C-alpha positions, -999 to 999 in steps of 0.1 A, spaced: -453 216 -526 -475 207 -496 -464 224 -463 -444 201 -441 -461 191 -409 -443 198 -376 -437 161 -369 -424 153 -403 -388 158 -395 -359 133 -390 -355 145 -354 -392 139 -346 -388 103 -357 -356 98 -336 -333 93 -365 -295 93 -360 -283 116 -388 -248 101 -385 -260 66 -393 -282 71 -423 -283 46 -452 -263 58 -482 -285 42 -508 -323 36 -505 -342 17 -531 -380 17 -533 -404 -7 -550 -433 18 -556 -464 -5 -554 -501 1 -549 -511 27 -574 -539 4 -589 -553 -5 -555 -552 32 -544 -573 41 -575 -597 11 -572 -605 20 -536 -616 54 -548 -636 41 -578 -611 56 -602 -593 42 -632 -558 28 -626 -541 57 -644 -555 80 -617 -534 61 -592 -503 65 -613 -509 102 -616 -514 105 -579 -481 87 -573 -462 118 -587 -468 136 -554 -452 107 -535 -422 107 -558 -417 145 -554 -419 144 -516 -396 114 -512 -370 128 -536 -370 161 -517 -368 142 -483 -339 120 -495 -321 151 -508 -327 170 -475 -312 140 -456 -281 140 -478 -285 105 -490 -261 95 -518 -286 74 -539 -323 69 -542 -334 43 -567 -370 41 -577 -386 11 -595 -404 32 -621 -414 8 -648 -405 -29 -649 -399 -52 -679 -431 -70 -670 -450 -37 -671 -448 -38 -709 -473 -67 -708 -500 -45 -693 -528 -31 -715 -516 -9 -742 -536 21 -730 -521 18 -695 -486 15 -708 -491 46 -730 -505 65 -700 -475 56 -680 -451 67 -707 -469 100 -710 -468 105 -672 -431 98 -672 -427 125 -699 -449 149 -680 -434 144 -646 -399 150 -659 -410 182 -676 -428 194 -645 -402 186 -619 -370 192 -638 -364 228 -627 -371 218 -591 -347 189 -593 -321 212 -608 -326 237 -580 -322 209 -555 -289 198 -570 -303 164 -579 -283 143 -604 -305 121 -625 -296 87 -640 -316 58 -655 -311 20 -657 -328 -6 -678 -334 -15 -714 -341 22 -723 -341 15 -760 -377 1 -756 -390 35 -745 -411 55 -771 -390 82 -788 -407 111 -770 -402 96 -736 -366 86 -743 -358 120 -756 -373 137 -726 -353 114 -703 -320 120 -721 -325 157 -721 -334 157 -684 -303 136 -676 -281 160 -696 -297 190 -678 -289 176 -644 -256 160 -653 -234 186 -635 -253 184 -602 -235 166 -574 -262 161 -548 -286 132 -545 -283 106 -573 -318 99 -584 -318 66 -603 -349 57 -622 -352 20 -630 -372 21 -663 -379 -8 -685 -359 -26 -659 -357 -62 -647 -330 -77 -625 -329 -109 -646 -326 -88 -678 -297 -68 -663 -278 -100 -654 -285 -116 -688 -273 -85 -706 -242 -85 -685 -235 -122 -692 -240 -115 -729 -215 -86 -728 -190 -107 -710 -194 -136 -734 -189 -113 -764 -156 -100 -749 -144 -136 -742 -154 -146 -777 -133 -118 -792 -103 -128 -771 -104 -96 -750 -111 -113 -717 -99 -145 -701 -126 -164 -682 -101 -168 -653 -103 -130 -648 -140 -129 -643 -150 -122 -607 -179 -104 -590 -163 -70 -593 -156 -74 -630 -190 -88 -637 -206 -59 -620 -188 -35 -644 -211 -47 -671 -243 -37 -653 -264 -8 -665 -249 16 -638 -217 -1 -628 -209 24 -601 -243 21 -584 -237 10 -548 -257 -18 -533 -289 -5 -515 -285 -4 -478 -323 -3 -474 -350 -16 -498 -385 -3 -492 -416 -19 -506 -450 -3 -503 -485 -18 -504 -476 -48 -481 -466 -73 -508 -439 -96 -497 -418 -100 -529 -390 -82 -546 -405 -83 -581 -373 -88 -601 -357 -56 -587 -319 -53 -583 -315 -90 -578 -277 -89 -576 -275 -56 -557 -299 -64 -528 -280 -95 -516 -275 -79 -482 -300 -50 -482 -322 -45 -453 -358 -50 -464 -387 -29 -451 -423 -35 -461 -452 -11 -453 -489 -15 -460 -490 22 -471 -499 24 -508 -474 43 -529 -496 74 -537 -500 79 -499 -463 75 -491 -446 106 -478 -414 117 -461 -427 106 -427 -429 70 -440 -394 72 -453 -382 84 -419 -401 55 -403 -384 30 -426 -350 45 -419 -357 43 -382 -364 6 -384 -332 2 -405 -312 20 -378 -324 -5 -352 -312 -35 -371 -279 -53 -367 -263 -55 -402 -237 -83 -402 -235 -92 -439 -233 -129 -431 -207 -125 -404 -211 -132 -367 -215 -103 -343 -182 -93 -327 -178 -107 -292 -191 -83 -265 -208 -62 -291 -246 -59 -288 -271 -40 -309 -266 -2 -310 
């Protein structure tokens, strides 16, 4: 792993370690542009992105965050050229193989959310074995959104609820937000406090549509392969300067912290 620079610490970025977000979610965008600017094939950008993943996972673990959710492969990504999809699946397999021991040493607990049945057998097998290997760890929850779409998650939840109603196991009057959430891919996954999007694009790309209702959104022009822990610290610094009210009015006499 690359040596950490002196300024790449939470303290150097003025972070209040007592007010960190519990859950950070990241839309990792810009791999293709990173490669194109260097005259490289798109897959080279995806390969370079592994360094960013490794550094950010380590930083999130060092900070003591509860959850880090990475938008790894979307439902829409299946529509990309077959060669690129195949390369992405092999990179997933390779990355898990290469970084599993380090994640285990770092007490990382791995989970996945999405329509995982669409993954090729070798990638699904690697993912399942990695999840099992890290299942007893109680540190950072690393949640990989793979073959994931926010709309698909909601549709799948609606279908599961409808099936229970049809079987007479659930009365419609009992359905509320909390119960509906219990049918999500990871029902116990908390809402992200902070959603980061790299590459400067101003859209959420069908990611955690239900869960980000009140997430703070931070967009950076940094392309994902160039994203490092210092950029994570910068995003958290901006988050800490915001006033989160969740639709409520600020309490009288209370200003920004």
